[in-house]
Jmol script that loads the backbone (N, CA, C; Angstrom):
load data "model"
ATOM      1  N   MET A   1      -0.351  14.468  -4.848  1.00  0.00           N
ATOM      2  CA  MET A   1      -0.491  13.196  -4.609  1.00  0.00           C
ATOM      3  C   MET A   1       0.743  12.351  -3.815  1.00  0.00           C
ATOM      4  N   GLU A   2      -0.143  11.015  -2.858  1.00  0.00           N
ATOM      5  CA  GLU A   2       0.725  10.778  -2.132  1.00  0.00           C
ATOM      6  C   GLU A   2       1.322   9.254  -2.621  1.00  0.00           C
ATOM      7  N   LEU A   3       2.284   8.355  -1.479  1.00  0.00           N
ATOM      8  CA  LEU A   3       2.929   7.260  -2.144  1.00  0.00           C
ATOM      9  C   LEU A   3       2.613   6.692  -0.834  1.00  0.00           C
ATOM     10  N   TYR A   4       1.834   5.930  -0.806  1.00  0.00           N
ATOM     11  CA  TYR A   4       1.866   5.400   0.484  1.00  0.00           C
ATOM     12  C   TYR A   4       2.850   3.966   0.754  1.00  0.00           C
ATOM     13  N   GLY A   5       4.148   3.583   1.225  1.00  0.00           N
ATOM     14  CA  GLY A   5       4.918   2.351   1.313  1.00  0.00           C
ATOM     15  C   GLY A   5       5.886   2.388   2.162  1.00  0.00           C
ATOM     16  N   LEU A   6       6.803   1.779   1.838  1.00  0.00           N
ATOM     17  CA  LEU A   6       8.439   2.059   2.809  1.00  0.00           C
ATOM     18  C   LEU A   6       9.311   2.352   2.203  1.00  0.00           C
ATOM     19  N   MET A   7       9.565   3.351   2.461  1.00  0.00           N
ATOM     20  CA  MET A   7      11.232   4.257   2.329  1.00  0.00           C
ATOM     21  C   MET A   7      12.242   3.472   1.365  1.00  0.00           C
ATOM     22  N   ASN A   8      12.453   1.471   2.406  1.00  0.00           N
ATOM     23  CA  ASN A   8      13.468   0.663   1.803  1.00  0.00           C
ATOM     24  C   ASN A   8      12.816  -0.344   0.532  1.00  0.00           C
ATOM     25  N   CYS A   9      11.595   0.398  -0.050  1.00  0.00           N
ATOM     26  CA  CYS A   9      10.940  -0.951  -0.899  1.00  0.00           C
ATOM     27  C   CYS A   9      11.323  -0.479  -2.290  1.00  0.00           C
ATOM     28  N   ASP A  10      12.726  -1.477  -2.886  1.00  0.00           N
ATOM     29  CA  ASP A  10      12.737  -1.013  -3.992  1.00  0.00           C
ATOM     30  C   ASP A  10      11.246  -0.437  -4.942  1.00  0.00           C
ATOM     31  N   THR A  11      10.191  -1.180  -5.315  1.00  0.00           N
ATOM     32  CA  THR A  11       9.659  -1.207  -5.798  1.00  0.00           C
ATOM     33  C   THR A  11       8.473   0.391  -5.547  1.00  0.00           C
ATOM     34  N   CYS A  12       8.735   1.226  -4.164  1.00  0.00           N
ATOM     35  CA  CYS A  12       8.285   2.365  -3.793  1.00  0.00           C
ATOM     36  C   CYS A  12       8.801   3.398  -4.726  1.00  0.00           C
ATOM     37  N   ARG A  13      10.613   2.870  -4.606  1.00  0.00           N
ATOM     38  CA  ARG A  13      11.170   3.706  -4.996  1.00  0.00           C
ATOM     39  C   ARG A  13      11.362   4.201  -6.697  1.00  0.00           C
ATOM     40  N   LYS A  14      10.748   2.997  -7.482  1.00  0.00           N
ATOM     41  CA  LYS A  14      10.528   3.020  -8.836  1.00  0.00           C
ATOM     42  C   LYS A  14       9.825   4.187  -9.180  1.00  0.00           C
ATOM     43  N   ALA A  15       8.481   3.590  -8.321  1.00  0.00           N
ATOM     44  CA  ALA A  15       7.151   4.609  -8.580  1.00  0.00           C
ATOM     45  C   ALA A  15       7.351   6.033  -8.118  1.00  0.00           C
ATOM     46  N   LEU A  16       8.108   6.263  -6.964  1.00  0.00           N
ATOM     47  CA  LEU A  16       8.563   7.797  -6.432  1.00  0.00           C
ATOM     48  C   LEU A  16       9.260   8.247  -7.873  1.00  0.00           C
ATOM     49  N   LYS A  17      10.182   7.580  -8.352  1.00  0.00           N
ATOM     50  CA  LYS A  17      10.811   8.301  -9.212  1.00  0.00           C
ATOM     51  C   LYS A  17      10.185   8.044 -10.739  1.00  0.00           C
ATOM     52  N   ALA A  18       9.107   7.714 -10.860  1.00  0.00           N
ATOM     53  CA  ALA A  18       8.213   7.721 -11.931  1.00  0.00           C
ATOM     54  C   ALA A  18       7.181   8.890 -11.507  1.00  0.00           C
ATOM     55  N   LEU A  19       7.067   9.335 -10.651  1.00  0.00           N
ATOM     56  CA  LEU A  19       6.075  10.243 -10.148  1.00  0.00           C
ATOM     57  C   LEU A  19       6.783  11.383  -9.387  1.00  0.00           C
ATOM     58  N   PRO A  20       7.524  12.364  -9.768  1.00  0.00           N
ATOM     59  CA  PRO A  20       8.382  13.359  -9.029  1.00  0.00           C
ATOM     60  C   PRO A  20       7.393  14.217  -8.277  1.00  0.00           C
ATOM     61  N   ARG A  21       6.202  14.590  -8.265  1.00  0.00           N
ATOM     62  CA  ARG A  21       5.416  15.248  -7.828  1.00  0.00           C
ATOM     63  C   ARG A  21       4.716  14.449  -6.387  1.00  0.00           C
ATOM     64  N   ALA A  22       5.203  13.122  -6.124  1.00  0.00           N
ATOM     65  CA  ALA A  22       4.625  12.144  -5.377  1.00  0.00           C
ATOM     66  C   ALA A  22       5.171  12.380  -4.301  1.00  0.00           C
ATOM     67  N   ARG A  23       4.253  12.520  -3.121  1.00  0.00           N
ATOM     68  CA  ARG A  23       5.162  12.442  -1.563  1.00  0.00           C
ATOM     69  C   ARG A  23       5.305  11.198  -1.252  1.00  0.00           C
ATOM     70  N   LEU A  24       6.396  10.494  -0.854  1.00  0.00           N
ATOM     71  CA  LEU A  24       6.459   9.186   0.044  1.00  0.00           C
ATOM     72  C   LEU A  24       5.974   9.296   1.374  1.00  0.00           C
ATOM     73  N   VAL A  25       4.863   8.368   1.904  1.00  0.00           N
ATOM     74  CA  VAL A  25       4.687   8.225   3.354  1.00  0.00           C
ATOM     75  C   VAL A  25       4.936   6.835   3.460  1.00  0.00           C
ATOM     76  N   ASP A  26       6.138   6.901   4.473  1.00  0.00           N
ATOM     77  CA  ASP A  26       6.823   6.138   4.994  1.00  0.00           C
ATOM     78  C   ASP A  26       5.447   5.034   6.006  1.00  0.00           C
ATOM     79  N   VAL A  27       5.499   4.433   5.697  1.00  0.00           N
ATOM     80  CA  VAL A  27       3.982   3.508   6.677  1.00  0.00           C
ATOM     81  C   VAL A  27       4.492   3.262   7.795  1.00  0.00           C
ATOM     82  N   ARG A  28       5.817   2.742   8.119  1.00  0.00           N
ATOM     83  CA  ARG A  28       5.983   2.494   9.005  1.00  0.00           C
ATOM     84  C   ARG A  28       6.211   3.469  10.079  1.00  0.00           C
ATOM     85  N   ALA A  29       6.840   4.622   9.605  1.00  0.00           N
ATOM     86  CA  ALA A  29       7.338   6.100  10.234  1.00  0.00           C
ATOM     87  C   ALA A  29       6.092   6.383  10.273  1.00  0.00           C
ATOM     88  N   GLU A  30       5.303   7.111   9.572  1.00  0.00           N
ATOM     89  CA  GLU A  30       3.976   7.818   9.371  1.00  0.00           C
ATOM     90  C   GLU A  30       2.923   7.326   9.830  1.00  0.00           C
ATOM     91  N   GLY A  31       2.387   6.292   9.075  1.00  0.00           N
ATOM     92  CA  GLY A  31       1.093   5.401   9.281  1.00  0.00           C
ATOM     93  C   GLY A  31       0.460   5.380   8.371  1.00  0.00           C
ATOM     94  N   VAL A  32      -0.609   4.737   8.100  1.00  0.00           N
ATOM     95  CA  VAL A  32      -1.657   5.995   7.185  1.00  0.00           C
ATOM     96  C   VAL A  32      -2.980   6.475   7.890  1.00  0.00           C
ATOM     97  N   PRO A  33      -3.658   7.615   7.491  1.00  0.00           N
ATOM     98  CA  PRO A  33      -4.616   7.994   8.061  1.00  0.00           C
ATOM     99  C   PRO A  33      -5.650   6.758   7.719  1.00  0.00           C
ATOM    100  N   GLU A  34      -6.455   6.966   8.797  1.00  0.00           N
ATOM    101  CA  GLU A  34      -7.636   6.163   8.975  1.00  0.00           C
ATOM    102  C   GLU A  34      -8.527   6.387   7.313  1.00  0.00           C
ATOM    103  N   ALA A  35      -8.993   7.554   7.344  1.00  0.00           N
ATOM    104  CA  ALA A  35      -9.450   7.578   6.240  1.00  0.00           C
ATOM    105  C   ALA A  35      -9.527   7.754   4.692  1.00  0.00           C
ATOM    106  N   VAL A  36      -8.199   7.048   4.870  1.00  0.00           N
ATOM    107  CA  VAL A  36      -7.241   6.798   3.595  1.00  0.00           C
ATOM    108  C   VAL A  36      -7.395   5.150   3.912  1.00  0.00           C
ATOM    109  N   MET A  37      -7.088   4.993   4.650  1.00  0.00           N
ATOM    110  CA  MET A  37      -7.180   3.411   4.752  1.00  0.00           C
ATOM    111  C   MET A  37      -8.322   2.554   4.494  1.00  0.00           C
ATOM    112  N   GLN A  38      -9.304   3.077   5.389  1.00  0.00           N
ATOM    113  CA  GLN A  38     -10.917   2.906   4.793  1.00  0.00           C
ATOM    114  C   GLN A  38     -10.839   2.644   3.551  1.00  0.00           C
ATOM    115  N   ALA A  39     -10.993   4.422   3.182  1.00  0.00           N
ATOM    116  CA  ALA A  39     -10.924   4.210   1.861  1.00  0.00           C
ATOM    117  C   ALA A  39     -10.756   3.042   0.865  1.00  0.00           C
ATOM    118  N   ALA A  40      -9.170   2.687   1.018  1.00  0.00           N
ATOM    119  CA  ALA A  40      -8.561   1.234   0.440  1.00  0.00           C
ATOM    120  C   ALA A  40      -9.254   0.336   0.555  1.00  0.00           C
ATOM    121  N   ARG A  41      -9.406   0.083   2.370  1.00  0.00           N
ATOM    122  CA  ARG A  41     -10.260  -1.192   2.245  1.00  0.00           C
ATOM    123  C   ARG A  41     -11.246  -0.939   1.220  1.00  0.00           C
ATOM    124  N   ASP A  42     -11.960  -0.325   1.631  1.00  0.00           N
ATOM    125  CA  ASP A  42     -13.088  -0.569   0.698  1.00  0.00           C
ATOM    126  C   ASP A  42     -13.293  -0.695  -0.778  1.00  0.00           C
ATOM    127  N   ARG A  43     -12.498   0.190  -1.419  1.00  0.00           N
ATOM    128  CA  ARG A  43     -12.112   0.017  -3.112  1.00  0.00           C
ATOM    129  C   ARG A  43     -11.355  -1.569  -2.996  1.00  0.00           C
ATOM    130  N   PHE A  44      -9.703  -2.041  -2.302  1.00  0.00           N
ATOM    131  CA  PHE A  44      -9.588  -3.218  -2.639  1.00  0.00           C
ATOM    132  C   PHE A  44      -9.816  -4.369  -1.672  1.00  0.00           C
ATOM    133  N   GLY A  45     -10.105  -4.299  -0.731  1.00  0.00           N
ATOM    134  CA  GLY A  45     -10.710  -5.835   0.184  1.00  0.00           C
ATOM    135  C   GLY A  45      -9.236  -5.528   0.670  1.00  0.00           C
ATOM    136  N   ASP A  46      -9.585  -7.102   0.538  1.00  0.00           N
ATOM    137  CA  ASP A  46      -8.216  -8.325   1.079  1.00  0.00           C
ATOM    138  C   ASP A  46      -7.557  -8.224   0.028  1.00  0.00           C
ATOM    139  N   ARG A  47      -6.986  -7.389  -1.068  1.00  0.00           N
ATOM    140  CA  ARG A  47      -6.242  -7.275  -1.969  1.00  0.00           C
ATOM    141  C   ARG A  47      -5.303  -6.233  -1.704  1.00  0.00           C
ATOM    142  N   LEU A  48      -5.589  -5.338  -0.570  1.00  0.00           N
ATOM    143  CA  LEU A  48      -4.887  -4.351   0.429  1.00  0.00           C
ATOM    144  C   LEU A  48      -3.576  -5.568   0.831  1.00  0.00           C
ATOM    145  N   VAL A  49      -3.487  -6.449   1.204  1.00  0.00           N
ATOM    146  CA  VAL A  49      -2.823  -6.870   2.168  1.00  0.00           C
ATOM    147  C   VAL A  49      -1.895  -7.905   1.229  1.00  0.00           C
ATOM    148  N   ASN A  50      -0.589  -7.834   1.411  1.00  0.00           N
ATOM    149  CA  ASN A  50       0.315  -8.640   0.540  1.00  0.00           C
ATOM    150  C   ASN A  50       0.760  -9.938   1.141  1.00  0.00           C
ATOM    151  N   ARG A  51       0.106 -10.790   0.722  1.00  0.00           N
ATOM    152  CA  ARG A  51       0.298 -12.561   0.956  1.00  0.00           C
ATOM    153  C   ARG A  51       2.081 -12.626   0.770  1.00  0.00           C
ATOM    154  N   ALA A  52       2.502 -12.308   0.269  1.00  0.00           N
ATOM    155  CA  ALA A  52       3.741 -12.762  -0.497  1.00  0.00           C
ATOM    156  C   ALA A  52       4.660 -11.786   0.340  1.00  0.00           C
ATOM    157  N   SER A  53       4.310 -11.683   1.332  1.00  0.00           N
ATOM    158  CA  SER A  53       5.638 -10.235   1.668  1.00  0.00           C
ATOM    159  C   SER A  53       6.121 -11.304   2.982  1.00  0.00           C
ATOM    160  N   THR A  54       6.715 -11.159   3.808  1.00  0.00           N
ATOM    161  CA  THR A  54       7.784 -11.967   4.808  1.00  0.00           C
ATOM    162  C   THR A  54       7.448 -11.633   6.232  1.00  0.00           C
ATOM    163  N   THR A  55       6.197 -10.597   6.410  1.00  0.00           N
ATOM    164  CA  THR A  55       5.691 -10.300   7.629  1.00  0.00           C
ATOM    165  C   THR A  55       4.467 -11.485   7.387  1.00  0.00           C
ATOM    166  N   TRP A  56       3.829 -11.322   6.716  1.00  0.00           N
ATOM    167  CA  TRP A  56       3.010 -12.705   6.075  1.00  0.00           C
ATOM    168  C   TRP A  56       3.326 -13.852   6.669  1.00  0.00           C
ATOM    169  N   ARG A  57       4.118 -13.940   5.961  1.00  0.00           N
ATOM    170  CA  ARG A  57       4.905 -15.720   6.559  1.00  0.00           C
ATOM    171  C   ARG A  57       5.355 -16.095   7.731  1.00  0.00           C
ATOM    172  N   ASN A  58       5.509 -14.738   8.234  1.00  0.00           N
ATOM    173  CA  ASN A  58       5.800 -15.249   9.731  1.00  0.00           C
ATOM    174  C   ASN A  58       4.747 -14.996  10.584  1.00  0.00           C
ATOM    175  N   LEU A  59       3.425 -15.149   9.715  1.00  0.00           N
ATOM    176  CA  LEU A  59       2.086 -14.964  11.144  1.00  0.00           C
ATOM    177  C   LEU A  59       1.656 -16.614  10.916  1.00  0.00           C
ATOM    178  N   ASP A  60       1.349 -16.817  12.383  1.00  0.00           N
ATOM    179  CA  ASP A  60       0.271 -17.805  12.324  1.00  0.00           C
ATOM    180  C   ASP A  60      -1.045 -17.913  11.762  1.00  0.00           C
ATOM    181  N   ASP A  61      -1.779 -18.867  11.797  1.00  0.00           N
ATOM    182  CA  ASP A  61      -3.049 -19.371  10.494  1.00  0.00           C
ATOM    183  C   ASP A  61      -3.984 -18.718  11.665  1.00  0.00           C
ATOM    184  N   THR A  62      -3.973 -18.377  12.965  1.00  0.00           N
ATOM    185  CA  THR A  62      -4.466 -17.229  13.605  1.00  0.00           C
ATOM    186  C   THR A  62      -4.781 -16.132  13.448  1.00  0.00           C
ATOM    187  N   GLN A  63      -3.503 -15.279  13.580  1.00  0.00           N
ATOM    188  CA  GLN A  63      -3.359 -13.690  13.073  1.00  0.00           C
ATOM    189  C   GLN A  63      -4.145 -14.185  11.655  1.00  0.00           C
ATOM    190  N   ARG A  64      -3.579 -14.859  10.810  1.00  0.00           N
ATOM    191  CA  ARG A  64      -3.676 -14.783   9.149  1.00  0.00           C
ATOM    192  C   ARG A  64      -5.614 -14.648   8.665  1.00  0.00           C
ATOM    193  N   ALA A  65      -6.545 -15.314  10.029  1.00  0.00           N
ATOM    194  CA  ALA A  65      -7.810 -14.901  10.065  1.00  0.00           C
ATOM    195  C   ALA A  65      -7.954 -13.934  10.426  1.00  0.00           C
ATOM    196  N   ARG A  66      -7.501 -13.162  10.889  1.00  0.00           N
ATOM    197  CA  ARG A  66      -7.747 -12.077  11.616  1.00  0.00           C
ATOM    198  C   ARG A  66      -8.499 -10.878  10.112  1.00  0.00           C
ATOM    199  N   PRO A  67      -9.597 -10.402  10.773  1.00  0.00           N
ATOM    200  CA  PRO A  67      -9.520  -8.644   9.258  1.00  0.00           C
ATOM    201  C   PRO A  67      -8.757  -8.373   9.017  1.00  0.00           C
ATOM    202  N   ALA A  68      -8.564  -7.657   7.422  1.00  0.00           N
ATOM    203  CA  ALA A  68      -7.260  -6.705   6.893  1.00  0.00           C
ATOM    204  C   ALA A  68      -7.241  -5.715   7.754  1.00  0.00           C
ATOM    205  N   GLY A  69      -8.431  -4.819   7.993  1.00  0.00           N
ATOM    206  CA  GLY A  69      -7.934  -3.808   9.165  1.00  0.00           C
ATOM    207  C   GLY A  69      -7.173  -3.744  10.196  1.00  0.00           C
ATOM    208  N   GLU A  70      -7.448  -5.189  11.156  1.00  0.00           N
ATOM    209  CA  GLU A  70      -7.042  -4.738  12.086  1.00  0.00           C
ATOM    210  C   GLU A  70      -5.395  -5.488  11.547  1.00  0.00           C
ATOM    211  N   LEU A  71      -5.042  -6.492  10.883  1.00  0.00           N
ATOM    212  CA  LEU A  71      -3.655  -7.017  10.193  1.00  0.00           C
ATOM    213  C   LEU A  71      -2.749  -5.517   9.864  1.00  0.00           C
ATOM    214  N   LEU A  72      -3.488  -4.522   9.358  1.00  0.00           N
ATOM    215  CA  LEU A  72      -2.689  -3.649   8.817  1.00  0.00           C
ATOM    216  C   LEU A  72      -2.390  -2.295   9.597  1.00  0.00           C
ATOM    217  N   ALA A  73      -3.391  -2.600  10.916  1.00  0.00           N
ATOM    218  CA  ALA A  73      -3.193  -1.950  11.924  1.00  0.00           C
ATOM    219  C   ALA A  73      -2.165  -1.819  12.662  1.00  0.00           C
ATOM    220  N   GLU A  74      -1.713  -3.151  13.060  1.00  0.00           N
ATOM    221  CA  GLU A  74      -0.706  -4.058  14.103  1.00  0.00           C
ATOM    222  C   GLU A  74       0.449  -4.218  13.335  1.00  0.00           C
ATOM    223  N   HIS A  75       0.723  -4.248  11.629  1.00  0.00           N
ATOM    224  CA  HIS A  75       1.534  -4.622  10.747  1.00  0.00           C
ATOM    225  C   HIS A  75       1.718  -3.833   9.262  1.00  0.00           C
ATOM    226  N   PRO A  76       1.975  -2.524   9.767  1.00  0.00           N
ATOM    227  CA  PRO A  76       1.884  -1.652   8.800  1.00  0.00           C
ATOM    228  C   PRO A  76       2.831  -1.854   7.156  1.00  0.00           C
ATOM    229  N   ALA A  77       3.527  -2.626   7.578  1.00  0.00           N
ATOM    230  CA  ALA A  77       4.536  -3.108   6.448  1.00  0.00           C
ATOM    231  C   ALA A  77       3.887  -4.684   5.203  1.00  0.00           C
ATOM    232  N   LEU A  78       2.588  -4.979   5.728  1.00  0.00           N
ATOM    233  CA  LEU A  78       1.733  -5.838   5.497  1.00  0.00           C
ATOM    234  C   LEU A  78       1.313  -5.471   4.869  1.00  0.00           C
ATOM    235  N   MET A  79       0.907  -4.189   4.244  1.00  0.00           N
ATOM    236  CA  MET A  79       0.382  -3.197   3.061  1.00  0.00           C
ATOM    237  C   MET A  79       0.450  -4.111   1.708  1.00  0.00           C
ATOM    238  N   LYS A  80      -0.100  -3.998   0.686  1.00  0.00           N
ATOM    239  CA  LYS A  80       0.821  -4.428  -0.637  1.00  0.00           C
ATOM    240  C   LYS A  80       0.848  -2.635  -1.061  1.00  0.00           C
ATOM    241  N   ARG A  81       2.115  -3.343  -1.607  1.00  0.00           N
ATOM    242  CA  ARG A  81       2.859  -1.287  -1.639  1.00  0.00           C
ATOM    243  C   ARG A  81       3.134  -1.046  -3.419  1.00  0.00           C
ATOM    244  N   PRO A  82       3.098   0.234  -4.109  1.00  0.00           N
ATOM    245  CA  PRO A  82       2.852   1.457  -3.088  1.00  0.00           C
ATOM    246  C   PRO A  82       1.180   1.437  -3.131  1.00  0.00           C
ATOM    247  N   LEU A  83       0.894   1.926  -2.241  1.00  0.00           N
ATOM    248  CA  LEU A  83      -0.773   2.803  -2.407  1.00  0.00           C
ATOM    249  C   LEU A  83      -0.308   4.401  -2.492  1.00  0.00           C
ATOM    250  N   ILE A  84      -1.219   3.922  -3.613  1.00  0.00           N
ATOM    251  CA  ILE A  84      -0.945   5.116  -4.568  1.00  0.00           C
ATOM    252  C   ILE A  84      -2.579   6.358  -4.454  1.00  0.00           C
ATOM    253  N   VAL A  85      -2.370   7.390  -3.638  1.00  0.00           N
ATOM    254  CA  VAL A  85      -3.853   8.428  -3.724  1.00  0.00           C
ATOM    255  C   VAL A  85      -3.244   9.730  -4.214  1.00  0.00           C
ATOM    256  N   ASP A  86      -4.467   9.969  -5.200  1.00  0.00           N
ATOM    257  CA  ASP A  86      -4.343  11.421  -6.257  1.00  0.00           C
ATOM    258  C   ASP A  86      -6.125  12.018  -5.891  1.00  0.00           C
ATOM    259  N   GLY A  87      -6.236  12.938  -4.699  1.00  0.00           N
ATOM    260  CA  GLY A  87      -7.696  13.021  -4.767  1.00  0.00           C
ATOM    261  C   GLY A  87      -8.246  11.775  -4.170  1.00  0.00           C
ATOM    262  N   ASP A  88      -9.281  11.527  -4.813  1.00  0.00           N
ATOM    263  CA  ASP A  88     -10.168  10.370  -4.779  1.00  0.00           C
ATOM    264  C   ASP A  88      -9.631   9.392  -5.561  1.00  0.00           C
ATOM    265  N   ALA A  89      -9.128   9.621  -6.319  1.00  0.00           N
ATOM    266  CA  ALA A  89      -8.364   8.615  -7.230  1.00  0.00           C
ATOM    267  C   ALA A  89      -7.466   7.679  -5.992  1.00  0.00           C
ATOM    268  N   MET A  90      -7.449   5.984  -6.430  1.00  0.00           N
ATOM    269  CA  MET A  90      -6.479   5.546  -5.886  1.00  0.00           C
ATOM    270  C   MET A  90      -5.648   4.098  -6.866  1.00  0.00           C
ATOM    271  N   TRP A  91      -4.506   3.947  -6.504  1.00  0.00           N
ATOM    272  CA  TRP A  91      -4.145   2.621  -7.187  1.00  0.00           C
ATOM    273  C   TRP A  91      -3.338   1.804  -6.156  1.00  0.00           C
ATOM    274  N   LEU A  92      -3.298   0.452  -6.463  1.00  0.00           N
ATOM    275  CA  LEU A  92      -2.582  -0.745  -5.635  1.00  0.00           C
ATOM    276  C   LEU A  92      -1.629  -1.081  -6.471  1.00  0.00           C
ATOM    277  N   GLY A  93      -0.358  -1.159  -6.123  1.00  0.00           N
ATOM    278  CA  GLY A  93       0.837  -1.530  -6.550  1.00  0.00           C
ATOM    279  C   GLY A  93       1.543  -0.666  -7.914  1.00  0.00           C
ATOM    280  N   TRP A  94       2.159  -1.464  -8.415  1.00  0.00           N
ATOM    281  CA  TRP A  94       3.224  -0.874  -9.024  1.00  0.00           C
ATOM    282  C   TRP A  94       3.282  -1.929 -10.611  1.00  0.00           C
ATOM    283  N   THR A  95       1.850  -2.287 -10.892  1.00  0.00           N
ATOM    284  CA  THR A  95       1.562  -2.907 -11.911  1.00  0.00           C
ATOM    285  C   THR A  95       1.274  -1.881 -13.428  1.00  0.00           C
ATOM    286  N   ALA A  96       1.208  -2.931 -14.236  1.00  0.00           N
ATOM    287  CA  ALA A  96       0.877  -2.088 -15.887  1.00  0.00           C
ATOM    288  C   ALA A  96      -0.111  -1.414 -15.691  1.00  0.00           C
ATOM    289  N   GLU A  97      -1.090  -1.801 -14.946  1.00  0.00           N
ATOM    290  CA  GLU A  97      -2.462  -0.691 -15.059  1.00  0.00           C
ATOM    291  C   GLU A  97      -2.557  -0.167 -14.582  1.00  0.00           C
ATOM    292  N   THR A  98      -1.882   0.394 -12.855  1.00  0.00           N
ATOM    293  CA  THR A  98      -1.559   1.479 -11.789  1.00  0.00           C
ATOM    294  C   THR A  98      -0.758   2.225 -13.054  1.00  0.00           C
ATOM    295  N   ARG A  99       0.244   1.818 -13.902  1.00  0.00           N
ATOM    296  CA  ARG A  99       1.203   2.912 -14.814  1.00  0.00           C
ATOM    297  C   ARG A  99       0.028   3.541 -16.122  1.00  0.00           C
ATOM    298  N   SER A 100      -0.435   2.878 -16.411  1.00  0.00           N
ATOM    299  CA  SER A 100      -1.676   2.971 -17.427  1.00  0.00           C
ATOM    300  C   SER A 100      -2.533   3.493 -16.783  1.00  0.00           C
ATOM    301  N   GLY A 101      -3.071   3.736 -15.604  1.00  0.00           N
ATOM    302  CA  GLY A 101      -4.049   4.189 -15.068  1.00  0.00           C
ATOM    303  C   GLY A 101      -3.127   6.434 -14.591  1.00  0.00           C
ATOM    304  N   LEU A 102      -2.396   5.907 -14.757  1.00  0.00           N
ATOM    305  CA  LEU A 102      -1.550   7.629 -14.130  1.00  0.00           C
ATOM    306  C   LEU A 102      -0.752   7.866 -15.215  1.00  0.00           C
ATOM    307  N   GLY A 103      -0.958   7.318 -16.400  1.00  0.00           N
ATOM    308  CA  GLY A 103      -1.040   8.004 -17.823  1.00  0.00           C
ATOM    309  C   GLY A 103       0.502   8.011 -18.205  1.00  0.00           C
ATOM    310  N   LEU A 104       1.328   6.322 -17.845  1.00  0.00           N
ATOM    311  CA  LEU A 104       2.468   6.763 -17.928  1.00  0.00           C
ATOM    312  C   LEU A 104       3.062   6.078 -18.720  1.00  0.00           C
ATOM    313  N   GLU A 105       1.819   4.703 -19.384  1.00  0.00           N
ATOM    314  CA  GLU A 105       2.441   3.860 -20.099  1.00  0.00           C
ATOM    315  C   GLU A 105       0.939   3.823 -21.417  1.00  0.00           C
TER     316      GLU A 105
END
end "model"
wireframe off; spacefill off
backbone 0.3
color backbone group
């Protein structure tokens, strides 16, 4: 199980603590493999972009209008976190729905 996020993200640390067999992949340091990113874009679409982030707020309207794939390639911290991948299964965010899907609630 891979947990894509940021090492200093409180939400990612909570998820990692609840998922001891997961490996945290820091998206700033290691990036997200293109196959994983493409599968996430296919599954989650624009929800993959965290529009509540500081990074998003610092983008101008022209940058915000760019496709999600381009934005995420240029600004990996813009991805909603965590992205949890276990085989073919994927979850986005640390929501009650995610925890339920992982058998934690």
